N, C-alpha and C positions, 0 to 999 in steps of 0.2 A: 101816462102813455107806456104801453107795454114795451119792454125792450126787444126788439127783433130777434137779438141773439137767444134769450129766454124762450121766444116762440119755437125756433128752431131746433133748441135744445131738448125742448118737450117732444118734438117730433121724433128726433134721434134715439130718446130713450124708449119710445114705444117701439123702434124698429129693432131696437137692441134687445128689449125683451123677447123677440120672436125667435125661434128655432128654425133656421131655414132648411133643415132637414124635414121638419114635419109640414113644411108650406106646400101646397097644390102648384103646380107651374105658373099658373095664370098669378096667384098671389105672389110667388116669388120675383116674377118679372116686374110686377107693378111696384113691389116694395122697392126693388133696385133701382127702377126710374125714379122713385121719390128719393133715394139716396143721393141720386146725381144731381137732382134739383137741389136739393139741401146743400151739396157741395158748391154749387154755383152761388146759391144765396150766400153762404158763408164767404165766400170769395169777394161777394158785392159788399156785404159787412166789413170785411177786413180792408177792403180798398177804400171805403169811405174813412174808417179810422186813420188809415196811412195817409190819407191827403191831410187831415187835420194835423195829424203829428208833424209832418212835413213842414207845413205851414207854419207852426208854432216853433220848429226847430227843438222839439221836445227830447229828442233822441241826444240833440247836441248839447243840451242844458243838463240831462241827467246821467248820461254815458259818455259824452265827449266824442259821439260819431254820428255821421250822417245816419239818415233814415235806412238807407240801402245797406250801408255797413252794419248799422244795428241788426237788421234782419239776418244778415249773415253770420255775424261775430257773436251775437248773444242768443238769436232764436235758432242758429244754425240751419237755415233754409240756404239752399243752393245758389250759386252766383245767377243762374238763368232765371230761377224761382223768384229770387228777390227783385231781379230786374223786370221781370213779366208784372208783377204786383206793383211795383213802383210806376210803371209805364201807365197803367190803368189808373193809379191812384191819381198822377198827377193830371189825367186826361178829364176827369169827372166834374171839375167845376164848368167846362166848356163843352161837355158831351153829356147831356143828361139823359139821352136816349140809352146810353151804354149802362148808367147806373140803373135806370129804371128795368132794363132787360136781367141785369145781374139780380137785383132785389126780387124778381119774379123768378129767378131761377131758370130763365128760357134760354141763356147762352153760357158758355164756360169764360173762364178767365183768358184762355187761350183765343177765343174768338175776341173778347173785349179789347185785347192787347192788339191784333190785327186791325179792328176797327179804328183804335186810336191813333194806331200810326198812319192809316190812309188818311184819315181826317187831316193830320198835320201837313200832309203832301197837296191837298187841294186849297183852293183859293178860299178866302173867307166867305165869299158870296155864296157858295155851293156846300159848304160844310154841313148845314143842318140838313138838306136833301141827301147828301151822301151818307152821312151817320145812320139815319133812319133806313135808308135803302139796305145797308150793309147789316144793321140789326135785323130786319126781316129775313134776310138771307142767310144770317147765321143760324138762323133757327131750323134750317133745312139742309145744311151742310157741315162738313168737318172742317176745322181749320185751315187745312191744307187748300182744299177747294174754296174757302172763303178767300184766302190770300190771292188765289187766282183771280176770283170774281173782282177783288178790290183793284187789281191792275187793270183787268178789262173795263171796269166800270169809270175809271179815272182816264182811260185812254177816251171811252165814249164821250166823256165830259170834258174833254181837251185838256185834262190837268196832269195827265202821265209826264213824268220828268224825261228828259234826255239823258243819255248816261254821262254827259258832261255835266249837267245839272244835279244829277243825283251824287256824283262825286263830290261836287263843290259842297252841296249839302252835308253831307257826312264829314267833311273837312270842317265846314264851318261849326259843326255839333261836338268838335272835340273838346274836352276840358279834362282837368285834373286839379284835385284838391288834397292837399296834405293838412289834416287835422289834428292838432296835438290832442291827446287823451289825457287819462289820470296817470300819475307816476312816470311821466315824461316820455309814454309811448306815444307813436302818431299812426294814425290811420290814413291810408291812401286810398282815394276813390275817385274814379274819372271814367271816361270812355275815350278811345283813339279811333281815328279814321283809317280804313284799311292799311294805307302806305305807312303812315306812322307806327302802326301795330307790327307791320312787317318789319320796320328797321329796328322796333324795339326787340322784337323775338329773335332776329337774326343777331342782333348783338348780345342777348342773354343765351342764345343757344349753348355757345360752349363753355358756358359758366354753370350750367344747371346739373352736370354729372356729380356723382360722388368721387372725392378725391382719393379714396381707400377704404379699406374694410373698417376702419376705426371712425368712420365718417357717418354717423347716425342721424344727420340732418333731415328734416322731412322734406318733401319737395317744395313746399311753401317757403320753408327757411332758407333752402339754397336758391330760391328765386329771389328772395328778399337780400341775400348776400350779394347775388349776382348783380342786382340794380345798384348795391352801394359800390360794388368793385368799378362798374361803369362810371359812377359819378368820380370816385377817388381816380381813376384813369384820366378823367378829363380835367380834373385839379392838377394833376401832375404835369400835364402838357403846358400849362401856363398859356393856352390858346383861347380862353374864354374871355367873353368881353369884360371891361373893367366895370367895377359897380361902387359908386361913389369915388371914382379917381383911383381906385386900387383893383388888383386883381382879386379874384374871389379867394377866401382863406378862411380857414378854422381856427378859432382862438379858444384854447382849452385853460381856464384858470385853476391853479392848484396852490394850496399853501406849502410853504417851504418844508414845514416839519412832517406834512402827509406825504410830500414828495419825497424825502430823506428818509422816511421810515419804511421797514419792510411791509409787505402787506400781509400782516398776521392777524389773528382774533384779538380784537380790543386796540389796536394800532391803526385802525384804517381811519384816515381823515376825510375830509371832503373835499371834491372837486366839481367845478360846474361846466358845462358845454350848452352855451345858447340858453342858458338860465336854469338848465336841469343839472340836479346833482349826480354826479358819477363817481365812481370809485378811483382811486390813486392807480389800480392796476389798469383800468380802461384809459386814463389819461395817458399812462406811460405807453401803452400799447399804441394810441392814437398817435403821440409824438415819435414813435419809431420812425415814420416815413415822413416823405418831404410834404412841404405845403402847410404843415402844420405850424402854428405859432404857441409855443407853451409859454404861458404867462405866470411866471412863479410870484406869489404875493407873500410878503413878509407878514409879521404877526399884526401890526397895525392896518394890514390891507394895502400896504404901498407896494409897486411893482418893482421886484428885485431884478427880474429878468423876464424881457419880452421876445425872447428867441432872436430868430433870423428871417428876414422874409426871403432870403434865398434859401433853394432847398439845403435840407440838413446833410444829404448825400449830394456831392458833386456829379457834374456829368460823367468824368472821367471814373470816379467811383462806381456809378451806376453801371457803365459799359463794363467794368471789370469784374463786377459782380455777376452780371448778366452771363458773361463768358465762363465765369468759375462754376455757376449755380445750374443753369439751364432750366430751373423751374424749381418749385417748392423742394426744399431741402429734407422735409420731413419723409424717413424712409418710407416707401411703398405710395408716397402721394404722386399723382401723375399731372397735378396742376401746372399748367404752363406759366412762363415768366408774366406774360400779359396779365395774369389773374393773382399776381403776388405782391407783396409788400416788403419792404426791408426791415429786417428786425436787428436791432442791437443785441448780440450775444451777450456781452457785458453792458448792461444799460447805462446810458450817459449819466442819469441820475444816481448812479452808484460808482462814478468814476470812470465809466467807459468811453472809449473814444470813438469818433466817427471816421472810422479806417476800415477798409476791405477786410483785414484780417479778423475785425470785430462784427462783420455784417453777412447776413445770409437772407434768402429769399424765402418766404413763408406764405403760402396762401391764407386769406383771410380767416379760414376755420382754424388752422394749425395756429396762425397768429393768437388768435382768440385763447386757443387751447392753453398754450404756453403763459398766458398773461392771467388766466383767470381760474385755472384748475391746478391741481399738482404734477401736471406733467411738465418736464423740463427739457429742454435742446441746448447742445453746446457744440461748438466747433474748435478743434485743436488746431495748434499751429501747422498743421500738415493740411488742413481743411476736411479733416474727417469728423463725421457728425455723430454724435452719441444722444440718445434720448431715453429717460428714465422719468420715473415717478418718485416724487419726494415723500 
């Protein structure tokens, strides 16, 4: 059996060989129509393959990512483009007319997506009729007009949703998945209903700006840090529901020798968090703030110190530092207190004490900077701040 991709490729090679400047108008227009049809056919071939990939969880096995995340992160498709292809791919097993129309090149991937979404909104008894009528209409109108026709047809069939039903359907369709990938990274994938998305967007909004001229994080990195900051704030409040009889907490395990040693080349030991190895510098950074239990292990793996379940910084100390700092203490940083973590100036692993004279607020970015790069920060006895590179 001839591979449909090879047949399409053969047609494409013929078109590429043509010089458009030498073609008469009629031939130029006809060949362009052929290109559009081939693009539609390729979209159908791609949707069919994505459907199989998704069913087999092939991208999870090979890349540690869901299919849509793989399209974005590995093949660099845009978010909307990846969603469009996955919507069609997931619909193919129950919507044969869509697959046939794409295979023939009669409709675009945008048409196919609108039809697939419409099919989901009608009752099972009329889905077959609805799908076929929509495919016929798609051959004569653009996607915007098709979407309008979809709503009209659903209304005529008595299948159009009320505003309340549509809102409930979107709410029921919400989901999120955090999938571990290689090297301890995690992929976040999901869909939010409008209200949930608005809530999350409002919470993230004040956390997405740059903190200063030295903040070179990308927009995506700032968004990831903002989401982490929201989670850290929730953990610090102590108001989350109990899990297994205890409040939520993070336990970082680190060998005593690694904890004691300076973070220098050849002297970094190993520490783990949630089963993934992290560096001692990361463990020390995490242990700076409250709600983290540093589990220090001896040479035989015995627990030497399991920290404290009460915050490392008392409420009184936090209040005093909030009044003293007013925000991130890094010069020029405009991050507010709600975005900051309390950093031990002289780290407790090196004999530092948990007292206000030894604490200062740093935003997540600058907290990371002092623990993972050659930047340093120090607060003197008068509360003055100095930063430098080692």
